[in-house]
C-alpha positions as a Markdown table, in Angstrom:
| # | Residue | x | y | z |
|---|---|---|---|---|
| 1 | Unk | -59.6 | -11.0 | 28.0 |
| 2 | Unk | -56.0 | -11.1 | 26.8 |
| 3 | Unk | -53.4 | -9.4 | 28.8 |
| 4 | Unk | -51.1 | -6.9 | 27.1 |
| 5 | Unk | -47.5 | -7.5 | 28.1 |
| 6 | Unk | -45.7 | -4.2 | 28.8 |
| 7 | Unk | -42.2 | -3.6 | 27.3 |
| 8 | Unk | -39.0 | -2.5 | 29.0 |
| 9 | Unk | -39.3 | 1.2 | 29.9 |
| 10 | Unk | -43.1 | 1.3 | 29.8 |
| 11 | Unk | -44.8 | 3.3 | 32.5 |
| 12 | Unk | -47.4 | 1.1 | 34.2 |
| 13 | Unk | -50.1 | 1.9 | 36.7 |
| 14 | Unk | -50.7 | -0.6 | 39.6 |
| 15 | Unk | -54.4 | -1.6 | 39.8 |
| 16 | Unk | -54.1 | -4.1 | 42.7 |
| 17 | Unk | -52.2 | -4.6 | 45.9 |
| 18 | Unk | -50.9 | -2.4 | 48.6 |
| 19 | Unk | -49.4 | -0.1 | 46.0 |
| 20 | Unk | -52.6 | 0.4 | 44.1 |
| 21 | Unk | -52.6 | 3.7 | 42.3 |
| 22 | Unk | -48.8 | 4.1 | 42.0 |
| 23 | Unk | -46.9 | 4.4 | 38.7 |
| 24 | Unk | -43.8 | 2.4 | 37.9 |
| 25 | Unk | -41.3 | 1.8 | 35.2 |
| 26 | Unk | -40.9 | -1.8 | 33.8 |
| 27 | Unk | -37.3 | -2.9 | 34.4 |
| 28 | Unk | -37.5 | -6.6 | 33.7 |
| 29 | Unk | -40.1 | -9.0 | 32.1 |
| 30 | Unk | -40.6 | -12.7 | 32.7 |
| 31 | Unk | -44.3 | -13.7 | 32.2 |
| 32 | Unk | -46.5 | -13.7 | 34.1 |
| 33 | Unk | -44.4 | -11.2 | 36.2 |
| 34 | Unk | -42.8 | -7.9 | 35.6 |
| 35 | Unk | -40.2 | -6.2 | 37.9 |
| 36 | Unk | -40.8 | -2.5 | 38.3 |
| 37 | Unk | -39.5 | 0.5 | 40.3 |
| 38 | Unk | -40.5 | 4.0 | 40.9 |
| 39 | Unk | -37.2 | 5.4 | 42.2 |
| 40 | Unk | -38.9 | 6.3 | 45.6 |
| 41 | Unk | -40.6 | 3.5 | 47.5 |
| 42 | Unk | -39.2 | 0.8 | 45.3 |
| 43 | Unk | -35.6 | 1.7 | 44.3 |
| 44 | Unk | -33.6 | 0.6 | 41.3 |
| 45 | Unk | -31.5 | -1.5 | 43.7 |
| 46 | Unk | -34.6 | -3.6 | 44.7 |
| 47 | Unk | -37.4 | -4.0 | 42.1 |
| 48 | Unk | -41.0 | -4.6 | 42.9 |
| 49 | Unk | -42.3 | -7.9 | 41.5 |
| 50 | Unk | -45.8 | -7.6 | 40.1 |
| 51 | Unk | -48.1 | -9.8 | 38.1 |
| 52 | Unk | -48.9 | -8.4 | 34.7 |
| 53 | Unk | -52.7 | -8.7 | 35.4 |
| 54 | Unk | -52.3 | -6.4 | 38.4 |
| 55 | Unk | -51.0 | -3.5 | 36.2 |
| 56 | Unk | -52.1 | -1.6 | 33.2 |
| 57 | Unk | -49.9 | 0.3 | 30.7 |
| 58 | Unk | -50.1 | 4.0 | 31.3 |
| 59 | Unk | -49.7 | 4.8 | 27.6 |
| 60 | Unk | -46.2 | 6.1 | 27.9 |
| 61 | Unk | -42.7 | 4.7 | 27.3 |
| 62 | Unk | -39.4 | 6.0 | 28.4 |
| 63 | Unk | -37.0 | 5.5 | 25.5 |
| 64 | Unk | -34.2 | 6.8 | 27.6 |
| 65 | Unk | -34.7 | 4.1 | 30.3 |
| 66 | Unk | -35.3 | 1.4 | 27.7 |
| 67 | Unk | -32.1 | 2.2 | 25.8 |
| 68 | Unk | -30.1 | 2.2 | 29.1 |
| 69 | Unk | -31.6 | -1.2 | 30.1 |
| 70 | Unk | -30.9 | -2.8 | 26.7 |
| 71 | Unk | -27.4 | -1.4 | 26.7 |
| 72 | Unk | -26.7 | -2.7 | 30.2 |
| 73 | Unk | -26.0 | 0.9 | 31.5 |
| 74 | Unk | -26.7 | 1.9 | 35.1 |
| 75 | Unk | -30.0 | 3.6 | 35.9 |
| 76 | Unk | -30.4 | 6.0 | 38.8 |
| 77 | Unk | -33.5 | 6.5 | 41.0 |
| 78 | Unk | -33.7 | 10.1 | 39.9 |
| 79 | Unk | -33.8 | 9.1 | 36.2 |
| 80 | Unk | -36.7 | 6.8 | 37.0 |
| 81 | Unk | -38.6 | 9.5 | 39.0 |
| 82 | Unk | -38.0 | 11.9 | 36.1 |
| 83 | Unk | -39.4 | 9.4 | 33.5 |
| 84 | Unk | -42.5 | 8.8 | 35.6 |
| 85 | Unk | -43.0 | 12.6 | 36.2 |
| 86 | Unk | -42.7 | 13.2 | 32.4 |
| 87 | Unk | -45.5 | 10.6 | 31.8 |
| 88 | Unk | -47.7 | 12.3 | 34.4 |
| 89 | Unk | -47.0 | 15.7 | 32.8 |
| 90 | Unk | -47.8 | 14.4 | 29.3 |
| 91 | Unk | -50.9 | 12.4 | 30.2 |
| 92 | Unk | -52.2 | 14.7 | 33.0 |
| 93 | Unk | -52.2 | 11.5 | 35.1 |
| 94 | Unk | -50.8 | 8.2 | 34.1 |
| 95 | Unk | -53.7 | 6.3 | 35.6 |
| 96 | Unk | -56.1 | 7.9 | 33.0 |
| 97 | Unk | -54.7 | 5.8 | 30.2 |
């Protein structure tokens, strides 16, 4: 089975590890790893390193976060939390994707 590599700003759902069940925003990509944060437990200042195979794309992308990352602008923890909450509101729950 081929892994789908998430893009910057994608909301991903952790399917393995201590953080199983949590949603994150992809902040950096370097296969086979992605660096994620949720603005709460894993802040923007210290990303969570995850293997791509231990996540699944939640079906949502934060254009706002992606544009800020590509532009080199600073992202706050509250912006990350808001983007994840928007995903959960749209999808009912990001882990259903």
